[in-house]
C-alpha positions in Angstrom: 101.2 86.3 -64.9 104.6 84.6 -64.5 105.6 85.7 -68.0 104.7 89.4 -67.3 106.5 89.2 -64.0 109.7 87.9 -65.8 109.4 90.7 -68.3 109.2 93.3 -65.5 112.2 91.7 -63.8 114.2 91.9 -67.0 113.3 95.6 -67.5 114.3 96.4 -63.9 117.6 94.5 -64.3 118.4 96.3 -67.6 117.6 99.7 -66.0 119.9 99.0 -63.1 122.8 98.0 -65.4 122.2 101.1 -67.6 122.3 103.4 -64.5 125.4 101.8 -63.3 127.2 102.3 -66.6 126.0 105.9 -66.8 127.4 106.6 -63.4 130.7 104.8 -64.3 131.0 107.0 -67.5 129.8 110.4 -66.4 131.3 110.7 -62.8 135.0 110.1 -63.8 134.6 112.4 -66.7 133.2 115.2 -64.4 136.0 114.6 -61.8 138.7 114.7 -64.5 137.5 118.0 -66.0 136.9 119.5 -62.5 140.0 118.3 -60.7 142.3 116.5 -63.2 143.1 119.2 -65.6 141.2 117.7 -68.4 143.8 115.0 -69.2 142.2 113.2 -72.1 144.8 110.4 -72.3 144.2 109.5 -68.6 140.4 109.4 -69.3 141.0 107.2 -72.4 143.0 104.8 -70.3 140.4 104.7 -67.6 137.6 103.9 -70.1 139.9 101.3 -71.8 140.3 99.5 -68.5 136.6 99.9 -67.7 135.7 98.3 -71.0 138.1 95.4 -70.2 136.5 95.0 -66.9 133.0 95.1 -68.4 134.0 92.4 -71.0 135.2 90.1 -68.2 132.1 90.7 -66.0 129.5 90.3 -68.7 131.2 87.4 -70.4 131.2 85.6 -67.1 127.8 86.8 -65.9 126.0 86.0 -69.2 127.9 82.9 -70.4 130.6 81.5 -68.1 128.7 81.3 -64.8 125.5 79.8 -66.2 127.1 77.5 -68.7 130.0 76.3 -66.6 130.1 77.3 -63.0 126.4 76.7 -62.1 126.7 73.4 -64.1 129.5 72.3 -61.7 132.2 72.5 -64.5 134.5 74.4 -62.3 137.8 73.4 -64.0 136.6 74.5 -67.4 135.2 77.7 -65.9 138.5 78.5 -64.2 140.5 77.8 -67.4 138.4 79.9 -69.6 138.3 82.7 -67.1 142.1 82.8 -66.8 142.5 82.7 -70.6 140.0 85.6 -70.8 142.0 87.6 -68.2 145.2 87.1 -70.0 143.7 88.0 -73.5 142.0 91.2 -72.1 145.2 92.3 -70.4 147.3 91.8 -73.6 144.8 93.6 -75.8 144.7 96.4 -73.2 148.5 96.7 -73.3 148.5 96.7 -77.1 146.1 99.6 -77.2 148.0 101.5 -74.6 151.3 100.9 -76.4 150.3 101.7 -80.0 147.2 103.8 -79.7 147.4 105.7 -76.4 151.1 105.9 -76.0 152.4 109.4 -75.4 156.1 109.7 -76.0 156.3 113.2 -74.4 154.7 112.0 -71.1 156.9 108.8 -71.3 160.1 111.0 -71.7 159.0 113.2 -68.7 158.5 110.1 -66.6 162.0 108.7 -67.5 163.7 112.1 -66.7 161.8 112.2 -63.4 163.0 108.7 -62.5 166.5 109.5 -63.6 166.6 112.6 -61.3 165.5 110.4 -58.4 167.7 107.4 -58.9 170.6 108.9 -60.9 170.3 106.0 -63.4 168.9 106.2 -67.0 166.9 102.9 -66.8 163.7 101.7 -68.3 161.1 101.3 -65.5 158.3 100.2 -67.6 158.6 96.4 -67.2 158.0 96.6 -63.4 155.0 98.9 -64.1 153.7 96.2 -66.6 154.0 93.6 -64.0 152.1 95.8 -61.5 149.5 96.4 -64.1 149.0 92.7 -64.8 148.7 92.1 -61.0 146.1 94.8 -60.7 144.2 93.5 -63.7 144.2 90.0 -62.3 142.9 91.1 -58.9 140.2 93.4 -60.3 139.2 90.6 -62.7 138.9 88.1 -59.9 136.7 90.5 -57.9 134.4 91.1 -60.9 134.2 87.4 -61.6 133.2 86.8 -58.0 130.6 89.4 -58.3 129.3 87.7 -61.5 129.2 84.4 -59.7 127.2 85.9 -56.8 124.7 87.5 -59.1 124.4 84.2 -61.1 123.8 82.2 -58.0 121.2 84.7 -56.6 119.3 84.6 -60.0 119.5 80.8 -60.1 118.0 80.6 -56.6 115.3 83.0 -57.6 114.5 81.0 -60.6 114.4 77.8 -58.5 112.1 79.5 -56.1 109.8 80.7 -58.8 109.6 77.2 -60.3 108.9 75.7 -56.9 106.1 78.2 -56.4 104.6 77.3 -59.8 104.8 73.6 -59.1 103.1 74.1 -55.7 100.4 76.2 -57.4 99.9 73.5 -60.0 99.7 70.9 -57.2 97.2 73.0 -55.4 95.0 73.3 -58.4 95.1 69.6 -59.2 94.4 68.6 -55.6 91.6 71.1 -55.2 90.0 69.8 -58.4 90.3 66.3 -57.2 88.8 67.1 -53.8 85.9 69.1 -55.4 85.1 66.2 -57.7 85.0 63.9 -54.7 82.6 66.3 -52.8 80.1 67.2 -55.7 79.1 63.7 -56.9 78.6 62.5 -53.4 76.4 65.5 -52.6 74.2 65.1 -55.7 73.8 61.4 -55.1 72.3 62.1 -51.7 70.2 64.9 -53.0 68.7 62.9 -55.9 67.8 60.1 -53.5 65.9 62.7 -51.4 63.9 63.9 -54.5 63.2 60.3 -55.6 61.6 59.6 -52.2 59.4 62.7 -52.6 58.0 61.9 -56.1 55.5 59.3 -55.0 54.4 61.3 -51.9 54.1 64.9 -53.0 54.5 65.7 -56.8 54.5 69.6 -56.4 57.1 69.4 -53.7 59.2 67.2 -55.8 59.0 69.7 -58.6 60.0 72.5 -56.4 62.9 70.3 -55.1 64.0 69.8 -58.7 64.0 73.6 -59.3 66.1 74.2 -56.2 68.5 71.4 -57.3 68.9 73.1 -60.7 69.9 76.3 -58.8 72.5 74.3 -56.9 73.8 72.8 -60.2 73.9 76.3 -61.8 76.0 77.5 -58.9 78.4 74.6 -59.2 78.7 74.9 -63.0 79.0 78.6 -63.4 79.9 80.3 -60.2 82.2 77.9 -58.5 84.2 76.5 -61.4 86.6 79.4 -61.3 87.7 78.3 -57.8 86.4 81.4 -56.2 82.9 82.8 -55.4 81.2 85.4 -53.2 80.4 84.6 -49.6 76.8 85.7 -50.3 76.5 83.2 -53.1 77.9 80.5 -50.9 75.3 81.4 -48.2 72.5 81.3 -50.7 73.8 77.9 -51.9 73.7 76.6 -48.3 70.2 78.0 -47.7 68.9 76.3 -50.9 70.6 73.0 -49.9 69.1 73.1 -46.4 65.7 74.0 -47.8 65.9 71.0 -50.0 66.9 68.7 -47.1 64.2 70.1 -44.8 61.5 68.7 -47.1 62.0 65.2 -45.7 62.5 66.0 -42.1 59.9 64.8 -39.5 58.6 66.7 -36.6 61.1 64.8 -34.4 64.0 66.7 -35.9 64.8 70.1 -34.3 66.6 72.3 -36.8 68.3 75.6 -36.0 69.9 77.6 -38.8 71.6 80.9 -38.3 73.4 82.6 -41.2 74.4 86.2 -41.2 72.1 88.7 -43.0 74.2 91.8 -43.2 78.0 91.8 -44.0 80.5 93.1 -46.5 80.8 90.8 -49.3 84.1 89.2 -50.2 85.6 86.3 -52.3 86.1 82.8 -50.9 86.7 79.4 -52.4 83.5 77.5 -52.9 82.0 74.5 -51.2 83.9 75.0 -48.0 81.0 74.4 -45.6 78.6 72.2 -47.5 80.4 68.9 -46.6 79.8 69.7 -42.9 76.1 70.4 -43.5 75.7 67.3 -45.7 77.4 65.2 -43.0 75.1 66.7 -40.3 71.9 65.8 -42.3 73.2 62.4 -43.2 74.1 61.3 -39.7 72.1 63.6 -37.4 68.6 62.5 -38.4 66.8 59.8 -36.6 63.3 58.6 -37.7 62.5 57.0 -34.4 64.1 59.1 -31.8 64.2 62.9 -31.3 67.3 64.5 -33.0 68.7 67.9 -33.8 70.9 69.8 -36.2 72.3 73.2 -35.3 74.1 75.2 -37.9 75.6 78.7 -37.3 77.9 81.1 -39.1 79.3 84.5 -38.1 81.2 87.0 -40.2 83.2 89.7 -38.5 86.7 90.8 -37.4 88.2 89.5 -40.6 87.1 86.0 -39.6 84.5 83.5 -40.6 83.2 81.3 -37.7 81.1 78.2 -38.7 79.8 75.5 -36.5 77.6 72.4 -37.3 76.3 70.3 -34.4 74.1 67.3 -34.7 72.9 64.3 -32.7 74.3 60.9 -33.5 71.7 58.2 -34.3 72.3 54.6 -33.6 72.6 53.8 -37.3 75.4 56.4 -37.6 77.7 54.8 -35.1 79.1 52.1 -37.4 79.8 52.0 -41.1 78.3 55.3 -42.1 80.5 57.2 -39.8 83.5 55.7 -41.4 82.5 57.1 -44.8 81.8 60.4 -43.1 85.3 60.4 -41.8 86.7 60.0 -45.3 84.6 63.0 -46.5 85.8 65.2 -43.6 89.4 64.2 -44.2 89.1 65.4 -47.8 87.7 68.8 -46.4 90.6 69.0 -44.0 93.2 68.5 -46.8 91.4 71.1 -48.9 91.5 73.6 -46.0 95.2 72.9 -45.4 95.9 73.7 -49.1 93.8 76.8 -49.2 94.4 78.4 -45.8 97.8 77.2 -44.4 98.2 78.6 -41.0 95.0 80.7 -41.4 92.3 78.4 -40.3 91.3 76.2 -37.3 89.2 73.1 -37.6 87.9 71.3 -34.5 85.9 68.1 -34.7 84.5 66.5 -31.6 82.2 63.6 -31.1 80.8 61.2 -28.5 78.0 58.7 -28.5 75.4 61.5 -28.5 76.7 64.6 -30.3 78.9 65.3 -33.3 80.3 68.8 -33.5 82.4 70.7 -36.0 83.9 74.2 -35.5 85.7 76.0 -38.2 87.2 79.5 -38.2 88.9 81.0 -41.2 90.9 84.3 -41.5 89.7 85.9 -44.7 91.2 89.4 -44.7 93.5 88.8 -47.6 90.6 87.4 -49.7 88.5 90.5 -49.5 87.8 92.4 -52.7 
């Protein structure tokens, strides 16, 4: 992707330079033929100076600026640039003197100056001095323009590299966080299945089948870093069905997932840690307990909430491990949805509540 973008940028840059040169060549030619009497010598001189300016600009833009100026070798840059300006000026003068020199026009110029001043003097040296001054000023301006373009491109390259580094960091941290979530989830699920084997064999077999569906989802659907919200909801329903097998009548469970919605893409395993946390810390085998899980999709936003009772056994060490898991989820959300999500976690001695809202408009397909 970055390579194709770079190729496109180079094509646009080349096209802009080509258009600029076409304008520089064609428009003066048209103006000279239309209003300048078709003076070919004047056009040749114009193109000669334009060529000289082009050499100074591209030599600085393509070599001097990146190799010296941007590397903070300012003295070497200035020395080479001044030498280049002098050489181009001398070469331009040589071409004008021996290739483009028109003795008839020169004689007319001398006669015109003689009629004005009354003296037969050679006025060409002052004109040469003026020509060098004009060449030096225009070259300095072109060099400044080349520096400006070089600095802008350098900043753009640095920005592109920074984005690439941030993307790599995002991918590595997401992979790390996902690897933290998945083994912890399967560890708890396998413990649940193990407890069912000696009690209800058919139910244990059904649990293994549902677990295989969950594993298939993780291995094939979520590895790309993106899945459909419908698949994510199916995954959560399968997980909850698996966890419900060991619930007692004392646990009140309320699940509300949307049934009708426009499907869209979303990073996987965003909500499972909250559900896992609710089942781990919201179930009491002695007292009445509850788990309420709700999700709404609409208005370009996902709203998710998980509320559970807090058992006495969950108020000490287990809750500390829960805090570590939720902190990982918080980091993942900050990486995936910077400025586009809101996570609220509230708890007291009786209730633990999580509310998450995500703006998903830009993720729609």
